[in-house]
C-alpha positions in Angstrom: -43.6 243.2 153.8 -45.1 246.0 155.3 -47.8 246.7 157.2 -50.9 248.5 155.5 -52.2 251.5 157.7 -56.0 252.3 158.2 -58.2 255.3 159.1 -61.5 256.7 159.8 -62.8 259.7 160.7 -66.2 260.8 161.9 -67.8 263.1 159.8 -69.2 266.4 160.8 -72.5 267.6 161.2 -73.2 270.9 158.2 -73.3 274.5 159.7 -70.4 273.0 162.1 -68.2 276.1 162.3 -64.3 275.3 162.0 -62.1 278.6 162.5 -63.4 281.3 160.2 -65.3 278.9 158.3 -69.0 277.4 158.3 -69.2 273.7 156.5 -71.3 273.8 154.1 -71.4 269.6 153.2 -69.4 266.9 153.3 -67.6 266.6 150.0 -64.9 263.4 150.3 -63.8 261.2 153.1 -60.1 260.7 153.0 -57.9 258.2 154.3 -56.8 260.5 157.1 -59.0 263.9 156.8 -62.7 264.5 155.5 -63.1 267.5 153.1 -65.8 269.9 153.0 -67.6 272.6 151.2 -66.8 275.9 153.4 -68.0 279.6 153.3 -65.5 281.9 155.0 -67.4 284.3 157.0 -66.0 287.2 156.3 -64.9 287.1 153.1 -68.4 285.2 152.0 -66.1 283.2 149.7 -66.4 279.4 149.3 -63.9 277.0 150.1 -62.5 273.7 150.5 -61.8 272.5 154.1 -59.8 269.9 154.7 -60.3 268.5 158.2 -58.3 266.4 160.5 -59.1 265.2 163.5 -56.2 266.0 166.3 -56.4 263.4 168.4 -55.9 260.8 165.7 -53.8 262.4 162.9 -50.5 262.0 161.8 -49.0 265.3 163.0 -45.9 265.5 161.3 -47.6 264.2 157.9 -50.3 266.6 158.3 -47.2 269.5 158.3 -45.6 268.0 155.9 -48.3 268.4 153.5 -49.4 271.8 155.2 -45.7 273.3 154.3 -45.6 271.4 150.5 -49.1 273.1 149.2 -47.8 276.4 150.9 -44.9 276.3 148.6 -45.9 274.6 145.3 -46.8 277.0 142.8 -47.8 275.3 139.6 -51.3 275.7 137.8 -52.3 272.2 137.9 -51.5 271.8 141.9 -54.5 272.7 144.5 -52.6 275.6 146.9 -53.4 275.5 150.2 -54.6 279.2 151.0 -54.8 279.1 154.9 -54.4 276.3 157.9 -55.1 276.7 161.4 -56.7 274.7 164.8 -60.1 275.1 166.4 -60.1 273.0 169.7 -59.3 269.6 168.8 -59.4 269.9 164.7 -56.7 270.9 162.2 -57.9 272.4 159.3 -56.3 273.0 155.5 -58.2 275.8 153.5 -58.2 275.1 149.5 -60.1 276.3 147.0 -63.1 274.7 146.3 -63.6 273.3 142.5 -66.9 272.7 141.1 -65.7 270.7 138.2 -65.8 267.3 140.8 -63.4 264.7 140.4 -61.9 262.2 138.0 -63.4 259.0 140.2 -66.8 261.1 139.7 -66.3 261.8 136.3 -65.9 258.1 135.8 -69.2 256.9 137.0 -70.1 258.3 134.0 -68.0 255.8 131.5 -64.3 255.6 130.4 -62.4 258.3 128.9 -62.3 258.8 125.2 -58.7 258.6 123.7 -58.5 262.5 123.5 -59.9 263.2 127.0 -57.2 260.2 128.6 -54.4 262.2 126.6 -55.7 265.8 128.0 -55.6 264.3 131.8 -52.5 262.2 131.0 -50.6 265.8 129.9 -52.0 267.8 132.4 -51.3 265.1 135.2 -47.8 264.9 134.3 -47.1 268.4 134.0 -47.7 268.4 138.3 -45.8 265.4 139.2 -43.0 266.3 136.8 -43.1 269.9 138.9 -42.8 267.7 142.0 -40.1 265.7 141.1 -38.0 268.1 139.8 -38.6 269.4 143.5 -37.2 265.8 145.0 -41.2 264.9 145.9 -43.4 261.6 145.4 -47.3 261.9 145.7 -47.5 258.2 146.7 -51.6 258.5 146.1 -51.6 259.0 142.5 -55.8 257.9 142.0 -58.8 259.7 140.5 -60.1 260.8 143.9 -57.0 263.0 143.8 -57.7 264.6 140.5 -59.9 267.7 140.9 -61.5 269.6 137.7 -62.0 273.7 138.1 -65.1 274.8 135.8 -63.2 275.1 132.5 -62.2 271.3 133.1 -58.6 271.8 134.1 -56.9 269.2 136.1 -55.7 270.0 139.3 -53.6 267.7 141.6 -54.3 267.3 145.4 -53.9 265.3 148.3 -50.7 265.1 149.4 -50.9 263.7 152.8 -48.7 260.9 152.1 -46.1 262.7 150.1 -42.8 262.5 150.8 -39.1 263.1 149.7 -37.6 261.1 147.8 -35.5 258.7 149.9 -37.2 259.6 153.2 -36.0 257.2 155.7 -39.5 257.1 156.9 -40.8 255.1 154.2 -38.9 252.3 155.8 -40.5 252.3 159.4 -43.1 248.7 158.5 -46.2 250.5 157.7 -47.3 251.4 154.1 -49.5 254.0 153.7 -51.5 255.0 150.1 -54.3 253.1 148.0 -53.8 249.5 147.8 -55.3 249.4 144.1 -52.9 252.0 142.8 -49.4 250.8 144.8 -46.6 249.9 142.5 -45.2 246.0 143.7 -41.7 247.9 145.5 -43.2 249.7 148.1 -44.2 246.6 150.1 -40.6 245.7 150.2 -40.4 249.5 151.3 -38.7 251.0 148.1 -40.1 253.9 146.1 -39.1 256.1 143.6 -40.4 258.0 140.4 -40.7 254.6 138.9 -43.5 253.7 141.2 -45.7 257.0 140.1 -45.2 256.0 136.6 -46.9 252.5 137.7 -49.4 254.7 139.6 -50.4 256.4 136.5 -50.3 253.3 134.4 -53.2 251.7 136.5 -54.7 255.4 136.3 -54.7 254.9 132.3 -56.2 250.9 132.4 -58.6 252.0 134.7 -60.0 255.6 132.9 -59.7 253.4 129.3 -61.3 250.2 130.6 -63.8 251.2 133.6 -62.0 248.8 135.7 -59.1 248.0 138.2 -56.6 245.7 137.1 -56.3 244.6 140.7 -58.8 245.0 142.7 -60.6 243.1 145.7 -62.4 243.0 149.0 -59.2 242.0 150.4 -56.2 244.6 150.5 -53.7 241.7 151.0 -54.9 239.9 148.3 -54.5 243.0 146.1 -51.4 243.3 147.3 -50.1 240.0 145.8 -51.6 240.7 142.7 -49.5 243.8 142.4 -46.6 241.5 143.1 -47.4 238.0 141.3 -50.4 238.4 138.5 -49.6 240.0 135.4 -53.0 242.4 134.7 -55.4 241.3 131.9 -55.1 243.1 128.8 -56.5 246.2 128.6 -58.5 245.5 124.7 -60.1 242.2 126.5 -62.4 244.9 128.4 -62.3 247.6 125.4 -62.1 245.9 122.2 -62.0 249.2 120.0 -58.5 249.6 122.4 -55.2 250.8 120.1 -52.9 248.0 120.8 -49.7 250.2 120.4 -52.0 252.4 123.4 -52.1 248.8 125.1 -48.1 248.3 125.1 -47.9 251.6 126.5 -50.3 251.0 129.6 -48.8 247.5 130.2 -45.2 249.0 129.3 -46.2 251.0 132.5 -47.9 248.5 134.5 -44.1 245.9 134.9 -43.5 244.6 138.1 -39.7 245.3 137.8 -38.9 249.4 137.7 -36.3 248.9 135.3 -38.3 247.5 132.8 -41.1 250.7 133.0 -40.7 254.1 131.7 -38.1 255.3 133.6 -40.1 258.6 134.3 -43.9 260.1 133.9 -42.1 262.4 130.9 -41.2 259.2 129.2 -44.5 257.2 130.2 -46.0 260.5 128.5 -43.8 260.9 125.3 -44.8 256.8 124.7 -48.6 257.1 125.0 -48.7 260.7 122.2 -46.2 258.4 120.1 -49.0 255.8 120.0 -51.8 257.7 119.7 -49.7 259.9 117.0 -50.6 263.0 119.1 -49.3 265.9 116.9 -51.9 264.9 114.1 -54.1 263.9 117.0 -54.7 267.3 118.6 -56.9 268.4 115.8 -59.6 265.9 116.5 -59.5 267.0 120.0 -62.7 268.4 122.0 -62.7 272.1 122.3 -62.7 271.7 126.1 -59.3 270.3 126.1 -57.8 271.5 122.4 -56.0 275.1 124.4 -55.2 273.1 127.3 -53.2 270.5 126.0 -51.3 272.6 123.2 -50.2 274.8 125.8 -48.8 271.8 128.1 -47.3 270.3 125.2 -45.2 273.1 124.6 -44.2 273.4 128.1 -43.1 269.3 128.2 -41.4 269.0 125.2 -37.9 267.5 125.8 -35.9 270.6 125.5 -38.4 272.6 127.7 -37.8 269.5 130.6 -33.8 269.8 130.6 
């Protein structure tokens, strides 16, 4: 079993200047960096500034994240619009998305089935794109999903993303958020099916309000992933349809061979469980347009 790496970073004070950006307020603390609302002193634009301490940051991961995000061109992935160094600090700059994170949205309660479907369709679009490039995100969780003012979802934080088959995955360190890590990662193996598992955890959480595996001790969480079967989601949310429950539990199979093999397979199963072609007519207006666009692009014919 591998060693779980944990990072910490001291938060910078508001009004600190980093390059041409003035930090307005702290937005989010990540595993290896802090994210701030920034103000560009020349363009007067508000942006999100992700700041790394150069003394403690893993420069290989930092440069990989910068290069990946600058290369991505996808409507559901947050782009990197600037990067630089100021003294001991390195920074990445992204558009500021005022809709907050999915994690913050869940503070208001569980999602409806239609909202969960819309989240899954948009997330699948982003993951399908990066998987097609041979890249794994490796940190799928609500805190890494942002919304714009029109409630469109964007995947962010590629700090531990890696190429499929990257040998550095087997260097004895385990990066990621323990509650969302697939069992096989604890033995040094990862592929697209590991991300299916993480999305299954996400679906469980957004529809029940709870994580299937959690606790104060990361190692105990790891053992739960390896040894414990999740509580049936319907126990926590009795209104959850049985077909939806079966889809979630199918994504959480311990053996990756027994899971849905791709995120597209998981999406199709979820749509079928909801009788999605008819269900689309019941979607709230804030999601409907996005879902209809994604449905045509994520059809089996479009993905061939």
